[in-house]
N, C-alpha and C positions, 0 to 999 in steps of 0.2 A: 215500304222499300224492301224489307226482309223477304216478304212473300214473292215479290217480283224478282229479286235476285235469285232466289231458290228456283223459280220457274225457268230462269235463264241459265241455270246450271252454275251459278257463281254465288253460293251461299255466303251470307254475311255473318260474321261472328264479332261480338263486342262493338257493333255499330251504335252510333248515337245520333239522334235528331233532336235539336233544340229549336224552340219557336219563340220569337219575340214579336209580340202583338202590340200595336199602338192604334189609338184613335186620333185622327187628325181632322181639323176643321175642313169642311168641304166647300166653304164659301157661300153656302146657302143656309147657314144657321144650323147645320147638322154636322155629322161626323162621318168619316170614312175609315174603314179598317185598313191597316197596312200590316203585312205579316212578313217577317224574315225567317226563313227556315235554314238552319245551319246543320249540316250532316258531316259526320266523320266515320270512316270505316277503315280500321287498321288493315294493312295488307293491300289496299287498293290505292291507285294513284288518283289525283284530283279529277282528271278527265273521266275516269270510270265512275267515280262517285257522282259527279255532276250529271253524267248520262243516266245513271240509275234514278237520281232525283227527278230529272225532267220526265222520264218515263212514268215513274210512280205518281208524279203530280198530275198526269193526264188521267189516271184511273182511280185515284184516291177519292173516297166519298167526301171527305172534308174539302179537298181542293175543288171538286165539282160544285159543292154547295157555295163556295166563295167566289167561283169564277164569275167575272163581270161586276162583282160588288166590292171586291177588295183587291189591293195591289199586293201580289205575292212575289217575293224575291227569294231565289234559291241560292244559297251560299255553301261552299265547301270549307270546312275547317272547324 
């Protein structure tokens, strides 16, 4: 998210991203990952942070690796 914000001309300072990962039963005897990502960025309003998160989620290597196999929820706060 920091790299993307810098490329967009809005550098982040003191931003934080926390992840909560769970494994839930998938109904087939296995499990499925769910990930909640929480981001905060002092000096930015929630809509700006959410927009950065959504854009970063499209290009992030971890997000691409999980796409289709995990439920990922983006949260501001």
